[in-house]
All heavy atoms as a GROMACS GRO file, in nm:
protein
  551
    1MET      N    1  -0.618  10.283  -0.466
    1MET     CA    2  -0.709  10.183  -0.513
    1MET      C    3  -0.629  10.069  -0.578
    1MET      O    4  -0.689   9.948  -0.571
    1MET     CB    5  -0.801  10.247  -0.628
    1MET     CG    6  -0.910  10.158  -0.660
    1MET     SD    7  -1.027  10.123  -0.529
    1MET     CE    8  -1.145  10.048  -0.612
    2ARG      N    9  -0.512  10.074  -0.629
    2ARG     CA   10  -0.437   9.977  -0.685
    2ARG      C   11  -0.400   9.876  -0.585
    2ARG      O   12  -0.398   9.754  -0.607
    2ARG     CB   13  -0.316  10.034  -0.757
    2ARG     CG   14  -0.338  10.115  -0.879
    2ARG     CD   15  -0.220  10.156  -0.946
    2ARG     NE   16  -0.124  10.233  -0.855
    2ARG     CZ   17  -0.065  10.340  -0.881
    2ARG    NH1   18  -0.092  10.409  -0.999
    2ARG    NH2   19   0.013  10.396  -0.800
    3LEU      N   20  -0.369   9.926  -0.463
    3LEU     CA   21  -0.330   9.825  -0.358
    3LEU      C   22  -0.445   9.741  -0.299
    3LEU      O   23  -0.422   9.638  -0.267
    3LEU     CB   24  -0.269   9.903  -0.230
    3LEU     CG   25  -0.132   9.976  -0.272
    3LEU    CD1   26  -0.085  10.049  -0.146
    3LEU    CD2   27  -0.025   9.878  -0.304
    4VAL      N   28  -0.572   9.804  -0.309
    4VAL     CA   29  -0.682   9.724  -0.273
    4VAL      C   30  -0.701   9.589  -0.364
    4VAL      O   31  -0.713   9.494  -0.325
    4VAL     CB   32  -0.800   9.803  -0.279
    4VAL    CG1   33  -0.937   9.732  -0.255
    4VAL    CG2   34  -0.807   9.920  -0.182
    5TRP      N   35  -0.688   9.628  -0.500
    5TRP     CA   36  -0.702   9.501  -0.593
    5TRP      C   37  -0.582   9.412  -0.577
    5TRP      O   38  -0.598   9.287  -0.582
    5TRP     CB   39  -0.694   9.554  -0.746
    5TRP     CG   40  -0.827   9.619  -0.775
    5TRP    CD1   41  -0.860   9.754  -0.785
    5TRP    CD2   42  -0.946   9.553  -0.800
    5TRP    NE1   43  -0.988   9.770  -0.822
    5TRP    CE2   44  -1.041   9.647  -0.835
    5TRP    CE3   45  -0.979   9.417  -0.796
    5TRP    CZ2   46  -1.180   9.616  -0.853
    5TRP    CZ3   47  -1.109   9.380  -0.837
    5TRP    CH2   48  -1.204   9.476  -0.852
    6LEU      N   49  -0.463   9.457  -0.552
    6LEU     CA   50  -0.353   9.373  -0.524
    6LEU      C   51  -0.372   9.286  -0.393
    6LEU      O   52  -0.341   9.172  -0.397
    6LEU     CB   53  -0.227   9.450  -0.510
    6LEU     CG   54  -0.092   9.377  -0.500
    6LEU    CD1   55  -0.063   9.283  -0.620
    6LEU    CD2   56   0.027   9.476  -0.485
    7ALA      N   57  -0.430   9.342  -0.289
    7ALA     CA   58  -0.455   9.278  -0.167
    7ALA      C   59  -0.563   9.169  -0.191
    7ALA      O   60  -0.546   9.058  -0.142
    7ALA     CB   61  -0.502   9.372  -0.068
    8ALA      N   62  -0.664   9.208  -0.269
    8ALA     CA   63  -0.774   9.107  -0.295
    8ALA      C   64  -0.715   8.981  -0.370
    8ALA      O   65  -0.749   8.872  -0.339
    8ALA     CB   66  -0.891   9.175  -0.378
    9ILE      N   67  -0.641   9.003  -0.467
    9ILE     CA   68  -0.581   8.903  -0.557
    9ILE      C   69  -0.485   8.816  -0.460
    9ILE      O   70  -0.480   8.692  -0.479
    9ILE     CB   71  -0.501   8.956  -0.677
    9ILE    CG1   72  -0.613   9.021  -0.771
    9ILE    CG2   73  -0.442   8.838  -0.751
    9ILE    CD1   74  -0.551   9.099  -0.882
   10SER      N   75  -0.419   8.872  -0.381
   10SER     CA   76  -0.324   8.811  -0.282
   10SER      C   77  -0.398   8.715  -0.196
   10SER      O   78  -0.361   8.610  -0.164
   10SER     CB   79  -0.238   8.907  -0.209
   10SER     OG   80  -0.153   8.988  -0.298
   11VAL      N   81  -0.518   8.770  -0.143
   11VAL     CA   82  -0.597   8.684  -0.063
   11VAL      C   83  -0.648   8.569  -0.139
   11VAL      O   84  -0.652   8.449  -0.069
   11VAL     CB   85  -0.715   8.758  -0.006
   11VAL    CG1   86  -0.809   8.677   0.068
   11VAL    CG2   87  -0.659   8.864   0.102
   12PHE      N   88  -0.678   8.590  -0.257
   12PHE     CA   89  -0.722   8.469  -0.348
   12PHE      C   90  -0.606   8.381  -0.374
   12PHE      O   91  -0.634   8.250  -0.347
   12PHE     CB   92  -0.769   8.527  -0.482
   12PHE     CG   93  -0.813   8.423  -0.581
   12PHE    CD1   94  -0.931   8.345  -0.562
   12PHE    CD2   95  -0.740   8.401  -0.698
   12PHE    CE1   96  -0.955   8.248  -0.655
   12PHE    CE2   97  -0.770   8.302  -0.787
   12PHE     CZ   98  -0.891   8.227  -0.766
   13ALA      N   99  -0.500   8.421  -0.391
   13ALA     CA  100  -0.376   8.328  -0.400
   13ALA      C  101  -0.353   8.245  -0.270
   13ALA      O  102  -0.322   8.127  -0.266
   13ALA     CB  103  -0.248   8.400  -0.438
   14VAL      N  104  -0.362   8.314  -0.156
   14VAL     CA  105  -0.352   8.235  -0.028
   14VAL      C  106  -0.445   8.126  -0.009
   14VAL      O  107  -0.429   8.017   0.027
   14VAL     CB  108  -0.352   8.338   0.096
   14VAL    CG1  109  -0.356   8.267   0.227
   14VAL    CG2  110  -0.225   8.431   0.091
   15VAL      N  111  -0.581   8.165  -0.051
   15VAL     CA  112  -0.684   8.067  -0.036
   15VAL      C  113  -0.653   7.942  -0.128
   15VAL      O  114  -0.676   7.827  -0.097
   15VAL     CB  115  -0.829   8.127  -0.064
   15VAL    CG1  116  -0.928   8.015  -0.082
   15VAL    CG2  117  -0.864   8.228   0.038
   16MET      N  118  -0.618   7.980  -0.254
   16MET     CA  119  -0.576   7.876  -0.343
   16MET      C  120  -0.462   7.779  -0.283
   16MET      O  121  -0.471   7.661  -0.287
   16MET     CB  122  -0.535   7.928  -0.473
   16MET     CG  123  -0.644   7.975  -0.560
   16MET     SD  124  -0.598   8.025  -0.728
   16MET     CE  125  -0.555   7.869  -0.799
   17ALA      N  126  -0.365   7.832  -0.230
   17ALA     CA  127  -0.256   7.772  -0.169
   17ALA      C  128  -0.296   7.678  -0.049
   17ALA      O  129  -0.255   7.575  -0.039
   17ALA     CB  130  -0.140   7.867  -0.131
   18VAL      N  131  -0.393   7.732   0.026
   18VAL     CA  132  -0.443   7.661   0.138
   18VAL      C  133  -0.522   7.528   0.085
   18VAL      O  134  -0.511   7.427   0.141
   18VAL     CB  135  -0.531   7.739   0.231
   18VAL    CG1  136  -0.612   7.649   0.328
   18VAL    CG2  137  -0.443   7.843   0.302
   19PHE      N  138  -0.593   7.550  -0.020
   19PHE     CA  139  -0.671   7.436  -0.066
   19PHE      C  140  -0.599   7.338  -0.156
   19PHE      O  141  -0.645   7.230  -0.201
   19PHE     CB  142  -0.797   7.486  -0.140
   19PHE     CG  143  -0.907   7.528  -0.053
   19PHE    CD1  144  -0.940   7.664  -0.036
   19PHE    CD2  145  -0.969   7.436   0.032
   19PHE    CE1  146  -1.039   7.700   0.057
   19PHE    CE2  147  -1.072   7.469   0.108
   19PHE     CZ  148  -1.112   7.605   0.119
   20THR      N  149  -0.477   7.376  -0.194
   20THR     CA  150  -0.391   7.283  -0.281
   20THR      C  151  -0.371   7.142  -0.238
   20THR      O  152  -0.395   7.047  -0.316
   20THR     CB  153  -0.266   7.358  -0.319
   20THR    OG1  154  -0.283   7.478  -0.389
   20THR    CG2  155  -0.174   7.270  -0.399
   21PRO      N  156  -0.336   7.125  -0.107
   21PRO     CA  157  -0.322   6.986  -0.066
   21PRO      C  158  -0.453   6.904  -0.080
   21PRO      O  159  -0.455   6.792  -0.126
   21PRO     CB  160  -0.281   6.991   0.085
   21PRO     CG  161  -0.225   7.128   0.103
   21PRO     CD  162  -0.306   7.211  -0.010
   22HIS      N  163  -0.563   6.967  -0.051
   22HIS     CA  164  -0.701   6.898  -0.073
   22HIS      C  165  -0.726   6.869  -0.216
   22HIS      O  166  -0.763   6.758  -0.246
   22HIS     CB  167  -0.813   6.985  -0.015
   22HIS     CG  168  -0.937   6.925  -0.047
   22HIS    ND1  169  -1.000   6.828   0.014
   22HIS    CD2  170  -1.044   6.979  -0.133
   22HIS    CE1  171  -1.114   6.793  -0.032
   22HIS    NE2  172  -1.146   6.894  -0.130
   23VAL      N  173  -0.698   6.952  -0.310
   23VAL     CA  174  -0.711   6.930  -0.447
   23VAL      C  175  -0.627   6.815  -0.491
   23VAL      O  176  -0.658   6.732  -0.574
   23VAL     CB  177  -0.678   7.071  -0.529
   23VAL    CG1  178  -0.683   7.041  -0.679
   23VAL    CG2  179  -0.798   7.166  -0.504
   24MET      N  180  -0.492   6.813  -0.443
   24MET     CA  181  -0.396   6.715  -0.481
   24MET      C  182  -0.446   6.578  -0.443
   24MET      O  183  -0.425   6.473  -0.520
   24MET     CB  184  -0.260   6.738  -0.441
   24MET     CG  185  -0.192   6.867  -0.488
   24MET     SD  186  -0.162   6.845  -0.658
   24MET     CE  187  -0.239   6.995  -0.719
   25ARG      N  188  -0.506   6.564  -0.329
   25ARG     CA  189  -0.568   6.432  -0.278
   25ARG      C  190  -0.687   6.382  -0.342
   25ARG      O  191  -0.706   6.262  -0.360
   25ARG     CB  192  -0.587   6.444  -0.132
   25ARG     CG  193  -0.468   6.433  -0.047
   25ARG     CD  194  -0.491   6.424   0.102
   25ARG     NE  195  -0.598   6.513   0.149
   25ARG     CZ  196  -0.576   6.623   0.210
   25ARG    NH1  197  -0.462   6.668   0.226
   25ARG    NH2  198  -0.683   6.691   0.251
   26THR      N  199  -0.783   6.476  -0.378
   26THR     CA  200  -0.920   6.434  -0.412
   26THR      C  201  -0.949   6.447  -0.571
   26THR      O  202  -1.040   6.378  -0.614
   26THR     CB  203  -1.020   6.519  -0.340
   26THR    OG1  204  -0.997   6.655  -0.378
   26THR    CG2  205  -1.005   6.494  -0.193
   27GLU      N  206  -0.869   6.529  -0.642
   27GLU     CA  207  -0.900   6.547  -0.789
   27GLU      C  208  -0.829   6.456  -0.870
   27GLU      O  209  -0.720   6.400  -0.827
   27GLU     CB  210  -0.891   6.693  -0.821
   27GLU     CG  211  -0.972   6.796  -0.741
   27GLU     CD  212  -1.123   6.775  -0.761
   27GLU    OE1  213  -1.172   6.721  -0.867
   27GLU    OE2  214  -1.200   6.809  -0.666
   28SER      N  215  -0.862   6.449  -1.002
   28SER     CA  216  -0.777   6.369  -1.099
   28SER      C  217  -0.659   6.446  -1.126
   28SER      O  218  -0.634   6.554  -1.098
   28SER     CB  219  -0.865   6.349  -1.227
   28SER     OG  220  -0.875   6.464  -1.293
   29THR      N  221  -0.573   6.370  -1.204
   29THR     CA  222  -0.448   6.424  -1.236
   29THR      C  223  -0.454   6.553  -1.322
   29THR      O  224  -0.381   6.662  -1.299
   29THR     CB  225  -0.350   6.330  -1.310
   29THR    OG1  226  -0.340   6.206  -1.223
   29THR    CG2  227  -0.221   6.375  -1.346
   30TRP      N  228  -0.543   6.551  -1.419
   30TRP     CA  229  -0.568   6.665  -1.504
   30TRP      C  230  -0.619   6.784  -1.428
   30TRP      O  231  -0.586   6.895  -1.457
   30TRP     CB  232  -0.652   6.628  -1.624
   30TRP     CG  233  -0.584   6.537  -1.721
   30TRP    CD1  234  -0.608   6.404  -1.741
   30TRP    CD2  235  -0.474   6.562  -1.801
   30TRP    NE1  236  -0.526   6.347  -1.833
   30TRP    CE2  237  -0.446   6.445  -1.874
   30TRP    CE3  238  -0.404   6.685  -1.830
   30TRP    CZ2  239  -0.330   6.444  -1.967
   30TRP    CZ3  240  -0.294   6.674  -1.924
   30TRP    CH2  241  -0.256   6.565  -1.987
   31GLN      N  242  -0.712   6.756  -1.345
   31GLN     CA  243  -0.773   6.876  -1.265
   31GLN      C  244  -0.659   6.927  -1.162
   31GLN      O  245  -0.664   7.051  -1.145
   31GLN     CB  246  -0.891   6.823  -1.187
   31GLN     CG  247  -1.009   6.798  -1.281
   31GLN     CD  248  -1.120   6.724  -1.208
   31GLN    OE1  249  -1.104   6.646  -1.105
   31GLN    NE2  250  -1.251   6.752  -1.255
   32ALA      N  251  -0.576   6.836  -1.109
   32ALA     CA  252  -0.480   6.883  -1.026
   32ALA      C  253  -0.378   6.964  -1.100
   32ALA      O  254  -0.323   7.073  -1.047
   32ALA     CB  255  -0.412   6.770  -0.952
   33ALA      N  256  -0.344   6.923  -1.215
   33ALA     CA  257  -0.250   7.000  -1.303
   33ALA      C  258  -0.306   7.136  -1.339
   33ALA      O  259  -0.234   7.251  -1.333
   33ALA     CB  260  -0.220   6.922  -1.428
   34ALA      N  261  -0.439   7.142  -1.375
   34ALA     CA  262  -0.498   7.274  -1.405
   34ALA      C  263  -0.499   7.363  -1.285
   34ALA      O  264  -0.482   7.482  -1.295
   34ALA     CB  265  -0.644   7.242  -1.462
   35TRP      N  266  -0.522   7.308  -1.168
   35TRP     CA  267  -0.523   7.383  -1.044
   35TRP      C  268  -0.378   7.444  -1.019
   35TRP      O  269  -0.368   7.557  -0.989
   35TRP     CB  270  -0.558   7.292  -0.930
   35TRP     CG  271  -0.560   7.362  -0.794
   35TRP    CD1  272  -0.452   7.374  -0.701
   35TRP    CD2  273  -0.674   7.438  -0.729
   35TRP    NE1  274  -0.490   7.451  -0.598
   35TRP    CE2  275  -0.620   7.488  -0.611
   35TRP    CE3  276  -0.793   7.467  -0.775
   35TRP    CZ2  277  -0.697   7.560  -0.529
   35TRP    CZ3  278  -0.880   7.544  -0.687
   35TRP    CH2  279  -0.821   7.588  -0.565
   36LEU      N  280  -0.272   7.361  -1.043
   36LEU     CA  281  -0.140   7.416  -1.018
   36LEU      C  282  -0.107   7.519  -1.118
   36LEU      O  283  -0.034   7.619  -1.087
   36LEU     CB  284  -0.042   7.297  -1.020
   36LEU     CG  285  -0.040   7.200  -0.902
   36LEU    CD1  286   0.049   7.080  -0.929
   36LEU    CD2  287  -0.020   7.269  -0.768
   37PHE      N  288  -0.155   7.503  -1.236
   37PHE     CA  289  -0.131   7.601  -1.336
   37PHE      C  290  -0.200   7.729  -1.306
   37PHE      O  291  -0.140   7.844  -1.324
   37PHE     CB  292  -0.179   7.550  -1.484
   37PHE     CG  293  -0.164   7.651  -1.596
   37PHE    CD1  294  -0.042   7.669  -1.654
   37PHE    CD2  295  -0.277   7.736  -1.631
   37PHE    CE1  296  -0.026   7.767  -1.748
   37PHE    CE2  297  -0.264   7.820  -1.724
   37PHE     CZ  298  -0.134   7.847  -1.790
   38MET      N  299  -0.319   7.736  -1.260
   38MET     CA  300  -0.385   7.843  -1.219
   38MET      C  301  -0.328   7.916  -1.098
   38MET      O  302  -0.308   8.037  -1.094
   38MET     CB  303  -0.539   7.820  -1.188
   38MET     CG  304  -0.627   7.792  -1.300
   38MET     SD  305  -0.801   7.771  -1.260
   38MET     CE  306  -0.794   7.653  -1.131
   39LEU      N  307  -0.271   7.832  -1.003
   39LEU     CA  308  -0.198   7.892  -0.899
   39LEU      C  309  -0.071   7.953  -0.933
   39LEU      O  310  -0.039   8.060  -0.905
   39LEU     CB  311  -0.171   7.778  -0.793
   39LEU     CG  312  -0.098   7.812  -0.661
   39LEU    CD1  313  -0.179   7.917  -0.587
   39LEU    CD2  314  -0.072   7.700  -0.582
   40ALA      N  315   0.000   7.901  -1.025
   40ALA     CA  316   0.125   7.953  -1.074
   40ALA      C  317   0.103   8.086  -1.154
   40ALA      O  318   0.171   8.177  -1.135
   40ALA     CB  319   0.202   7.852  -1.161
   41ALA      N  320  -0.012   8.079  -1.232
   41ALA     CA  321  -0.048   8.198  -1.311
   41ALA      C  322  -0.089   8.314  -1.213
   41ALA      O  323  -0.051   8.431  -1.243
   41ALA     CB  324  -0.156   8.171  -1.405
   42THR      N  325  -0.159   8.283  -1.107
   42THR     CA  326  -0.200   8.383  -1.017
   42THR      C  327  -0.083   8.443  -0.942
   42THR      O  328  -0.068   8.561  -0.927
   42THR     CB  329  -0.292   8.326  -0.906
   42THR    OG1  330  -0.417   8.261  -0.976
   42THR    CG2  331  -0.340   8.423  -0.810
   43LEU      N  332   0.010   8.362  -0.899
   43LEU     CA  333   0.130   8.412  -0.834
   43LEU      C  334   0.217   8.491  -0.922
   43LEU      O  335   0.272   8.595  -0.880
   43LEU     CB  336   0.216   8.291  -0.770
   43LEU     CG  337   0.144   8.207  -0.663
   43LEU    CD1  338   0.228   8.094  -0.616
   43LEU    CD2  339   0.119   8.306  -0.534
   44THR      N  340   0.239   8.455  -1.052
   44THR     CA  341   0.308   8.532  -1.144
   44THR      C  342   0.242   8.666  -1.166
   44THR      O  343   0.309   8.777  -1.180
   44THR     CB  344   0.326   8.453  -1.287
   44THR    OG1  345   0.377   8.329  -1.256
   44THR    CG2  346   0.400   8.529  -1.385
   45GLY      N  347   0.113   8.660  -1.191
   45GLY     CA  348   0.034   8.784  -1.195
   45GLY      C  349   0.048   8.883  -1.086
   45GLY      O  350   0.062   9.004  -1.101
   46ILE      N  351   0.049   8.831  -0.952
   46ILE     CA  352   0.074   8.914  -0.846
   46ILE      C  353   0.218   8.975  -0.855
   46ILE      O  354   0.225   9.098  -0.819
   46ILE     CB  355   0.054   8.823  -0.708
   46ILE    CG1  356  -0.095   8.807  -0.698
   46ILE    CG2  357   0.100   8.902  -0.592
   46ILE    CD1  358  -0.129   8.696  -0.600
   47ALA      N  359   0.309   8.882  -0.879
   47ALA     CA  360   0.454   8.945  -0.884
   47ALA      C  361   0.454   9.050  -0.996
   47ALA      O  362   0.528   9.157  -0.971
   47ALA     CB  363   0.536   8.826  -0.925
   48ALA      N  364   0.390   9.041  -1.096
   48ALA     CA  365   0.396   9.144  -1.205
   48ALA      C  366   0.326   9.268  -1.161
   48ALA      O  367   0.380   9.381  -1.186
   48ALA     CB  368   0.330   9.092  -1.335
   49LEU      N  369   0.220   9.252  -1.082
   49LEU     CA  370   0.144   9.373  -1.041
   49LEU      C  371   0.225   9.435  -0.925
   49LEU      O  372   0.233   9.569  -0.917
   49LEU     CB  373   0.012   9.332  -0.983
   49LEU     CG  374  -0.095   9.291  -1.077
   49LEU    CD1  375  -0.219   9.235  -1.009
   49LEU    CD2  376  -0.140   9.409  -1.172
   50ILE      N  377   0.301   9.375  -0.848
   50ILE     CA  378   0.384   9.432  -0.743
   50ILE      C  379   0.490   9.509  -0.809
   50ILE      O  380   0.527   9.623  -0.772
   50ILE     CB  381   0.435   9.320  -0.645
   50ILE    CG1  382   0.324   9.281  -0.561
   50ILE    CG2  383   0.546   9.383  -0.560
   50ILE    CD1  384   0.357   9.156  -0.472
   51ARG      N  385   0.548   9.446  -0.910
   51ARG     CA  386   0.662   9.505  -0.987
   51ARG      C  387   0.612   9.636  -1.049
   51ARG      O  388   0.669   9.740  -1.046
   51ARG     CB  389   0.721   9.423  -1.078
   51ARG     CG  390   0.833   9.477  -1.163
   51ARG     CD  391   0.956   9.487  -1.082
   51ARG     NE  392   1.065   9.550  -1.166
   51ARG     CZ  393   1.157   9.635  -1.124
   51ARG    NH1  394   1.147   9.676  -0.998
   51ARG    NH2  395   1.246   9.668  -1.204
   52ALA      N  396   0.497   9.632  -1.117
   52ALA     CA  397   0.431   9.749  -1.184
   52ALA      C  398   0.406   9.856  -1.075
   52ALA      O  399   0.431   9.969  -1.110
   52ALA     CB  400   0.317   9.712  -1.251
   53GLU      N  401   0.350   9.816  -0.962
   53GLU     CA  402   0.322   9.920  -0.863
   53GLU      C  403   0.446   9.989  -0.812
   53GLU      O  404   0.454  10.113  -0.792
   53GLU     CB  405   0.259   9.846  -0.737
   53GLU     CG  406   0.216   9.931  -0.630
   53GLU     CD  407   0.111  10.039  -0.658
   53GLU    OE1  408   0.021  10.010  -0.751
   53GLU    OE2  409   0.101  10.150  -0.594
   54LEU      N  410   0.560   9.916  -0.787
   54LEU     CA  411   0.686   9.968  -0.756
   54LEU      C  412   0.736  10.076  -0.852
   54LEU      O  413   0.794  10.174  -0.831
   54LEU     CB  414   0.787   9.869  -0.716
   54LEU     CG  415   0.753   9.780  -0.596
   54LEU    CD1  416   0.852   9.664  -0.579
   54LEU    CD2  417   0.745   9.859  -0.470
   55LEU      N  418   0.728  10.031  -0.985
   55LEU     CA  419   0.775  10.118  -1.088
   55LEU      C  420   0.686  10.242  -1.107
   55LEU      O  421   0.734  10.361  -1.120
   55LEU     CB  422   0.771  10.049  -1.222
   55LEU     CG  423   0.877   9.938  -1.235
   55LEU    CD1  424   0.864   9.860  -1.367
   55LEU    CD2  425   1.014   9.994  -1.224
   56LEU      N  426   0.554  10.236  -1.084
   56LEU     CA  427   0.466  10.351  -1.089
   56LEU      C  428   0.501  10.439  -0.971
   56LEU      O  429   0.496  10.568  -0.989
   56LEU     CB  430   0.325  10.308  -1.091
   56LEU     CG  431   0.266  10.247  -1.212
   56LEU    CD1  432   0.127  10.189  -1.197
   56LEU    CD2  433   0.268  10.350  -1.329
   57ARG      N  434   0.521  10.385  -0.854
   57ARG     CA  435   0.552  10.474  -0.739
   57ARG      C  436   0.686  10.545  -0.763
   57ARG      O  437   0.694  10.668  -0.729
   57ARG     CB  438   0.556  10.395  -0.617
   57ARG     CG  439   0.427  10.356  -0.555
   57ARG     CD  440   0.444  10.273  -0.430
   57ARG     NE  441   0.299  10.239  -0.392
   57ARG     CZ  442   0.264  10.245  -0.264
   57ARG    NH1  443   0.348  10.298  -0.174
   57ARG    NH2  444   0.145  10.212  -0.232
   58ARG      N  445   0.789  10.474  -0.819
   58ARG     CA  446   0.912  10.533  -0.843
   58ARG      C  447   0.898  10.657  -0.946
   58ARG      O  448   0.954  10.757  -0.938
   58ARG     CB  449   1.019  10.437  -0.894
   58ARG     CG  450   1.151  10.504  -0.921
   58ARG     CD  451   1.254  10.405  -0.982
   58ARG     NE  452   1.270  10.296  -0.890
   58ARG     CZ  453   1.328  10.183  -0.927
   58ARG    NH1  454   1.363  10.161  -1.054
   58ARG    NH2  455   1.342  10.076  -0.844
   59MET      N  456   0.812  10.631  -1.051
   59MET     CA  457   0.784  10.727  -1.158
   59MET      C  458   0.721  10.853  -1.090
   59MET      O  459   0.756  10.969  -1.119
   59MET     CB  460   0.693  10.688  -1.267
   59MET     CG  461   0.782  10.593  -1.362
   59MET     SD  462   0.683  10.518  -1.488
   59MET     CE  463   0.590  10.647  -1.545
   60ASP      N  464   0.627  10.833  -1.003
   60ASP     CA  465   0.551  10.940  -0.937
   60ASP      C  466   0.651  11.017  -0.845
   60ASP      O  467   0.638  11.141  -0.846
   60ASP     CB  468   0.431  10.889  -0.851
   60ASP     CG  469   0.312  10.851  -0.928
   60ASP    OD1  470   0.305  10.877  -1.054
   60ASP    OD2  471   0.229  10.774  -0.879
   61ARG      N  472   0.724  10.940  -0.768
   61ARG     CA  473   0.823  11.018  -0.684
   61ARG      C  474   0.920  11.100  -0.763
   61ARG      O  475   0.966  11.204  -0.728
   61ARG     CB  476   0.890  10.902  -0.598
   61ARG     CG  477   0.985  10.970  -0.504
   61ARG     CD  478   1.049  10.870  -0.398
   61ARG     NE  479   1.116  10.761  -0.483
   61ARG     CZ  480   1.095  10.638  -0.463
   61ARG    NH1  481   1.029  10.594  -0.370
   61ARG    NH2  482   1.165  10.549  -0.533
   62ASP      N  483   0.967  11.048  -0.880
   62ASP     CA  484   1.065  11.126  -0.959
   62ASP      C  485   1.000  11.242  -1.023
   62ASP      O  486   1.064  11.347  -1.030
   62ASP     CB  487   1.123  11.030  -1.070
   62ASP     CG  488   1.218  10.921  -1.018
   62ASP    OD1  489   1.259  10.939  -0.900
   62ASP    OD2  490   1.242  10.830  -1.092
   63THR      N  491   0.874  11.241  -1.066
   63THR     CA  492   0.814  11.344  -1.131
   63THR      C  493   0.774  11.459  -1.026
   63THR      O  494   0.762  11.576  -1.065
   63THR     CB  495   0.695  11.310  -1.218
   63THR    OG1  496   0.602  11.241  -1.131
   63THR    CG2  497   0.729  11.221  -1.324
   64HIS      N  498   0.754  11.418  -0.904
   64HIS     CA  499   0.708  11.510  -0.802
   64HIS      C  500   0.826  11.559  -0.713
   64HIS      O  501   0.796  11.636  -0.611
   64HIS     CB  502   0.596  11.460  -0.704
   64HIS     CG  503   0.476  11.416  -0.789
   64HIS    ND1  504   0.468  11.439  -0.919
   64HIS    CD2  505   0.349  11.392  -0.734
   64HIS    CE1  506   0.339  11.402  -0.960
   64HIS    NE2  507   0.272  11.375  -0.844
   65SER      N  508   0.945  11.533  -0.752
   65SER     CA  509   1.050  11.570  -0.661
   65SER      C  510   1.083  11.716  -0.670
   65SER      O  511   1.050  11.774  -0.767
   65SER     CB  512   1.178  11.480  -0.691
   65SER     OG  513   1.252  11.548  -0.782
   66ASP      N  514   1.145  11.767  -0.561
   66ASP     CA  515   1.174  11.918  -0.562
   66ASP      C  516   1.301  11.939  -0.631
   66ASP      O  517   1.333  12.053  -0.652
   66ASP     CB  518   1.182  11.963  -0.423
   66ASP     CG  519   1.036  11.949  -0.355
   66ASP    OD1  520   0.942  11.964  -0.420
   66ASP    OD2  521   1.045  11.930  -0.233
   67VAL      N  522   1.387  11.843  -0.662
   67VAL     CA  523   1.512  11.869  -0.717
   67VAL      C  524   1.488  11.887  -0.867
   67VAL      O  525   1.446  11.799  -0.936
   67VAL     CB  526   1.605  11.747  -0.688
   67VAL    CG1  527   1.745  11.767  -0.751
   67VAL    CG2  528   1.625  11.732  -0.536
   68PRO      N  529   1.543  11.990  -0.925
   68PRO     CA  530   1.525  12.014  -1.075
   68PRO      C  531   1.626  11.922  -1.148
   68PRO      O  532   1.732  11.885  -1.097
   68PRO     CB  533   1.562  12.157  -1.094
   68PRO     CG  534   1.647  12.192  -0.977
   68PRO     CD  535   1.598  12.102  -0.860
   69GLU      N  536   1.578  11.873  -1.265
   69GLU     CA  537   1.651  11.791  -1.350
   69GLU      C  538   1.766  11.870  -1.405
   69GLU      O  539   1.746  11.992  -1.442
   69GLU     CB  540   1.574  11.716  -1.457
   69GLU     CG  541   1.474  11.622  -1.396
   69GLU     CD  542   1.396  11.549  -1.507
   69GLU    OE1  543   1.441  11.561  -1.625
   69GLU    OE2  544   1.292  11.489  -1.463
   70THR      N  545   1.878  11.810  -1.440
   70THR     CA  546   1.984  11.884  -1.495
   70THR      C  547   2.001  11.850  -1.652
   70THR      O  548   1.958  11.738  -1.691
   70THR     CB  549   2.124  11.851  -1.418
   70THR    OG1  550   2.139  11.722  -1.428
   70THR    CG2  551   2.126  11.914  -1.283
   0.00000   0.00000   0.00000
């Protein structure tokens, strides 16, 4: 289920990136700056979620491994 949410947010980021040139041409400077801030925050959030997912998978793999700890 975690990957479904990550994929949905990633699609949202791609849509934002596609519309960025249009926003830069048509909106005021403050609105364009806010748009870029939201885009950067979305990409940062996606990077953090990917990192967390990788860490959780590593923890799951380590706890379910057949090799006993020493």
